[in-house]
N, C-alpha and C positions, 0 to 999 in steps of 0.2 A: 668528490667522489661524484662519479656519473648517475644520470638521475635512475637508468635500467639497473644500478647494482642497486640503490635504497629502494626501489618497487618488489626486486626480488629477496630481499631482506625483510620489508615490512610486511608483505603478502605470504613470505615465507613463515616468519615467526608465529602471524596472527593463525595463519592456517593449522600450522602444525599444536599450538595451542586447543583450536578447537576439536583436533583428531585428541588429543591427549586427554581433552576432559571426557569427547565420549568414549573413550576405551574405560576412563574411571568411574563411569557413570553410566554403563550399559546395564538395560532394564529384564532383569530375570523373572517378570511378571507381568500380566495383562493391566494390572494397576498402575505398576513403574512406566509402564510402556504406554498409558494412554494417559494417566492425571500424576506421573511421578513420585504414585505412592501416597499423593495428597498429605504430604508433608511439608512443604516448601515455606520457606520463610517471608513474609508478607515482603519485606523491602528487594528480598531475592526475585521475589516473583514479580512487584513492582517493576525492576529492572527485567527482568526477561519478558515482560508483559511491551512496555517501553520501545524493545529491540521486535520484538515480532508484533507491535502497531508498526513503527518507522522502519518502511519497506524501504526499497530501492525507489519508490514514487515520491515520498518524505524525503530521502535524503537528496536521490538526483534530479527530481524532476519538479516540484512544489518551488524551489526557488528559480527554476529555469522557466516553468509559467507565469511565475509572476513576474519576473527580468523583462520578458517579451507581452504580457497582457497588462502588467502593471496592476490597476484598480481591479478588471475584472479576474486577475489571478488570485484574487483575494479569496474569492468563494472557498477554493479548497482549505485557505488555511481558518477562515470560520467552519466551513463545514465537517474537517477531520476533528479540530480539537472538541468544537460543541457536540458532537457525537459521541467522541469518548467522556466528556459529562455526565451525559446522557445514558451511554451506557451504566457507568458506574452508581447511577441513584438509581434507575429506571428499575434493570435488569440483574446485572451481578450477581448482587447478594442472595436475591430469591431462586435465581440457578442452584447457585452454591451450595443450599438448603435442599433444595431438591434430589441433590446429590449423586446425578446421575454423570457418566464418560462424556456425552455428548449431546450436540442439540439436538439430531434424529430423536436420539434418548429419550429427551423431555417430549419432542411432539410425540413421539407413538405412545409416550405413557400419560401424558396428560391428556391426549383427546383418544385414550384405548382403541388406538388402530392400526395395523399391519401398514394398512391402507396411505395414512397420514405419516408412517414412518418412512415408507416408501419415496411418497412424496419430497419426503423432510431431504432426503439420503439423494435424492436427483439434484434439489436446489442444492445439496449441499456440495455436492459434487460439481455443477453449474460457475457457483460462486469462486469455487476454490481452484478450477480451473482456467477462469477467466484474470483470476486474481495474480496466477501464479506466473502466467506470460509474462506478465509485467514485469517481475521478480526476474527472469533467466533472462528476460531482454535486457534489465540491466545490469544483469552478472557478465554478458556477451556486449554489451558496449565498453565498460570499464576493460576487460581483457584483451578487448581488440584494440585498447587504444595503449595501455601500460605495459603491456606481455606483448605488444606487435606481434599479436595475432586476429585471424581473422573472428570474425563476430562467432561463425557455426563453431571452431573451436574453441572458443572461450565458452560458448554456452556449455559443450562438452565438459569441460574444465570443472566448471562449475554444478555438473551435475554429479559428477564423480564424488566433488567433497562433500556435498549436501545428503546424497545416497549414503556416504560413510556413515555419520553421527546421526542421520534418521533413522534410519534402519538398526543400526546398533545398541544407540540408545531411547530410542521412543521417546515421549515426553522427558522421562529423567534426562536422559542424555539432552536434547535439545535446551529443555530449561537451562541446567547449569554454562551451557554453550550460549546461551543468549546473553546470559549476565556478561560474559566474557565478552561477545559480540555488541552488548548495548555502550561498555566501557570505550570499547576501539573507537567503535563510529562517533561517538559524541565527542570524546577527544579528537579525533580527524575532523571532525564537521568543524569545533571551534578554533581551533589552531588560526586556519587559512583566516578566516571571518574578524579574529583578534587581531592579526598580523596586518592583514588589508586595513582596516577600521582605523591604528594607531598612524600607518602608512599616509593613509589621505586625510584625515582628521585630527589626528593626537588624542583621541579617544579610544581608551582600551576595551570599551565597551560596545560591540558592533549595534546593539537593539537602540544606544543612543548616538552613535558615531554615523547612521546612516539620514539622521534626524539632523545632521550637524553641518558646519561652511567646510569647504575643501580649504587649501593652501591659499586659492585666489580669495576667498571671503564670499563665496558665492553657496547657498545652501545647495547640497547635494541633488536633493528632489527638485530644486529650482531648475538647476544646471541641467538634469534630465530629462528635465518637462524642456527646456529649450532644445535640449540635441532631439528631441523626437518631433517638436516643433518645424526645425531645420529639413530632417528627413519626410518629413511628410506623414507621419505617425503619429495616431493619437493620445494627445497626451498622459503621461505617465499616471500622473493621478487622476484621469478621469476616466469613466468606461465607455463600453462602445456595446456592452450586454443590455437587453431590454431587463428591466426590475423583474418582471417573470422569471424569466429566466436564471437571473443571477438567485431570486428566491430558491426555486425548483430544485437548482444545481446545489445550494446549502441544503437544502433539506433530505434532498435522496442522500449524499452524503453522512448527515447525521446520522440520520437513521438506518441508513447503510453499515456505518458504524456499528451502532448497537442491535444490528444483524450478523455481523460476522463472524462465523463458527470458530475459527482461528482463534480470535483475541476472545471471545467467552470461553471457552474452555479452559484458557488460563488460570479464572477463577474457579476450576475445581481442581486445584491443584494444593490448594491451602489448606490447614486442618478445619477450620469454624468460618463461619457465616462472618465474625467480625473480620476476621482476618481479611477475607473478601474485600469487604467496605477497607481496610486497608493498603491492604496491595492496590487498590487504584487509587489512591490519594496519590500514594508512592509515584506510582506511574504516572498519573497526571503531572506531577512535580519534575520525573526525568525528561517526559515526552515536552513539557513547555520549552525546557534550558534549549532544543534544538529550533522547535516550531516560532519561537521569538526571535528567533536568529535568522530566520530563513526570508523572512523581507530585508533584511540590510543588505545579507549575502544576494540578492536579486539586484539590488541597487547598484552595488559597486561590481557586479562581472556584468551587467548592461552597462552603462557606463564605461566603463576599463575596455569593453570589447567596442564600442562606435567611437571612443576617442582612437583606438591603436588601427582599425582597419579602415574606417568609412574616410575616402576621398586617399589614400595611400595607396604608393606604387605597391602591385602584386609582388615584385621581384625582391624586395625590401620586407616582407613578412617574414615576422622571425622562425624559429624551429617549431614551434608548437603549431602553428598553423599549417606547417606541411603534414605533421603529423596526425591531425584531426583530418586533414583534407582525404588522407590514405583507409580510413575509415568508411568514408563514405557520409559523414554526420555534417561535414561541412564543406561545402562547394564554391569555388570562384567559376563563372563564365564571363570573358571579356567581351561585351555586345559590342562595345562602341571600339576595340582593340586600341584603347589608347595606353592599358595597361596599369589603369588608375583603376580602383576595386568603389564600385559605385553601389552605395549600400541605401534603395531607398524605400519607401512603401510602394513605389509604381512599381507591379510585377514587369511592366514591359522596358524599365529603363534599369531595375535591380538586376544587379551584377554577384550578390552572396547570397549563399541559403544558407542558414544556421539550424541545427536540429535543437529543439530545447534542452535536449538529454546530457547536453555538454558543458551547458553556463557552469554548473557548479563544481565540475570537473576539470574544466580547462582554467576556472577563475584564477588562482592561481600560477599558473603559466601564461597566462596576460598581463597578470601584475608584478612577472618577476621573483617571484618568491622563491627561498630556499628549495632546492630540489629534494628535502629530509620532508618537509610538508607537500608536495606535489605528492611522496609514493606513501605517507599518511594517509592522505586523502583517499589514494586508492584502495588502500585496505579499509579504510572506514566506510565505503560505498562499497565493496564487497562485503561486508561484516552486516551493513544495511539488508541487499539484496538475498544474503543467505540463509538469514534468520527467518525472515520470513516465510521465502521458501520453505524452509523445514518445518516453521508448525502449519503450514498449507500442507502438507504432503502428511503430515499425521493425521490431519483432518480427514483426507480423503482416503488414509489406510484404515482408518477407525471408521468411517463409513463405509466401508465393503466390509472389514472384516466384522466388526463389533455389531454395527446393526444391520446389515443386509445377513451376513453368515449366523452369528451366533444368537441374533434375537428372529431371525424369519428362516433359513433356509436350512441349518445344521444347527438346533437349539441344542442338542447335545456335543458337541463339539467342544474336547476337551481344551482346557487352558494354555496347554504346549502348541496345540493346532491353532489356537486360535492367534496366538502370538505369531507362530510362523504365516498366518494368512495377512496378517498384518503389514509382517516386513516383505511379502511378495507383493503385497498391492501398493504397499511403497513404491515400490522400485518399479513396477507399473506406472506408476505415476510419474516417477521422475522422468521416464522414456519421454510420456506424453507431452509433461512440460514443456519438454526440453524440445520438442517439436515447434512448441506455440512460441516458444524463445525464438527459435531462430526464425519464425515465421509468425510474427506479434500482428495485431491488428492495428498496431499505432504506437505513438510514443508513449514510453512507460506508466506517467498521469492518465492518461488518458484512456487506456486498457483497464488501470484500475480501478478509475470512477465506476467504469462499467460493472464492474464487480459489486462497488458499492451500492448502484442502481438497481442489481440483481437482487443483493442481500437485501434490503428497501422495501422491493415488492414482495419479496417472497416470506423470509422470516420474522422482521418485526414485529407485524402485526398478529401472526399465528402465538409470537413469543410473548408480547405483552396483552392479548387477552387472555394467552393462557394465565398469564400469572393474575391477573385483576378482573374476569370477570369468571364467574361460576356458570355463567348461561352459556356459554359459548361451547357447541357442540363436535363433533370430529365432522357432519358433512358442512358446517360451516368452515372449518377451519381449512378442510382438503379443499373446498371449491374456491374459497380466498387465494389459496398458495396456488393453486393451478390457472386462475385466470390472472392474478399478479405476474407471476414469472411467462405467462406465455405473454402476456402483453411486453412487457419488457425485454424478451428474446426478439420480439417481432420488430420492434421499434429500431432496435439494436443492429439484427441484421439485416433489415430494409436501408437505413441511414448511414450505417458503419462498414458494412460489406458489400451491400448493392445491390441484395436479394429482393422476392417481390417486387422488381420493377425499381426498386432502388431508388434515389431521391436526392435534392439538393436542400442544402440551409433553407432556402425560399417554401421548401413544401413540408416544412417542419411544421409537427400539429401545435396548435397554438403560439407558433415563435421557440416551442421548448426545444433542447439540444439533446440530444442522445444521453448525455451524462447527468440530464435534470431528470429525464423522464421517468424515474426510479420513481418520485413521486408522486405522478400520476397514477402510474399502475399499482402504488402502497395505498394509495386513494380508494381506486379498484378494488384492492383486497381486505381493505379495511369494508366496504360499502358490502359487497358480497355475503363476505364471512356471516356480517351482523343480519343482515336478511333470509338469511339462510338460517339460519341457526336460530330466528326466531320464528322461523316457520317449520321447525322438524323439533324432535322431541328432545329435552335437557337431559343432559349428562347426567350418569346415576350417581346418588347421594355419594359414594363413597368417591368419587372422583370429585364432588364437591366440596366435601372433607379436605380431597387432597389440597386443592387450588387453597383451601382459608388455612389450613397448616404453613404451606409456603408462604404466605403473606406474616407470621406470626415472627415477632422479633425471635 
């Protein structure tokens, strides 16, 4: 059967499943819309959390970044994995015991201030919109290649699907849809990895296969190092980033994870605190399956790409090359007009441009796997992007309807009115997210990394100190969040978007990239919060008792 038929079948069946679940589990109350009624089983919540967490950045971009950056790309692997452990141990159980719907809810009540709540809402919206831009970009990439439509049309289709089940089902619909999406995405990610690992090394376990030798008896990593040296790239197993930048990026990703509102809210959907801990453990197990496989896919795809295209006649390139060229994510310019593809690290002679986002998706095609495997991967990539996009949309809609309207602007609004407001807010958020998907600030994982920096610089200190310190007051928390997020936004806009005079890599402060600057902004947040809190009145006795109660088992 032709590839296009397989793709329509795989995508059509998976989308039908998601829509069916959304109709079955539609929300009838604000509690169902915001926290799925608070009765989700820990294993189901673990799967939903894993799907929410493993976005297009994890599924599409992470292995692509590692395949191009090698050792340098491992910061994403370490940061995102370590961050989830940090979230599970330090924050999730305590926030569940607090028993609110959203992160701004916690900030507003813990710091007894609507100003603090407003700042938290602003931060949640900034983080979520930055993050969702990466997801919509991922949706556009997949649709543009596999359904053979342009990226704009692809994003619009994705918007329609996610809008349907996010607006209809709220967190209840999203939770059970994400359970299905986890099953689809993990199966889609693992099947090509196992297939290629067996073909290349004879080992069906990818995690072991990429450290093994191929048919020629040479270890794959040694082979890839040799290919990199021949083409002028730095060795795959060595790094080019400074130690400080590696540390800062890893730290920003870790603490940013622990401050992501769409992941934190997942722990509000279980019955009790112990279930929050259990679901965190299950989610870590489900996440580890993909995260331990990504480095293997990176090695397989990078090796296959170099051996397939380097110094080969352009006219003999297989069909997949032409298909990806039409998306604009792969390009060839015959600079010396010899008809051969010169792929080198030297930009003056290099004739091939490859977007890192295509590596995972193109890998089965490069390896000439069966069409049904390629179609399965397309369905999995869409599941990854849409599952996270839905979670983010809920954060945005709840921030507007619950934290702004219900808690501040219209405290007497009825439950039905609040539910309507939440759905309207979600619709508006989808439209804005679609714009960012069509006009993204960078490739998927880089865009998402900036969201982690924003979460690290704004939420993490306020949540952590709010749980573990009775002395931190509203003046300190508000000042710290404003300083942290402002610093991060300034740095991001200056070096990613060229605002405020722009700047190059040579102009980075202390040599720290925008993806890692969240660590510096977070430290500034902590320092400002602690200094101002120590010089202003302590919270009331009621607030201090509230903090003490959160920490009781």
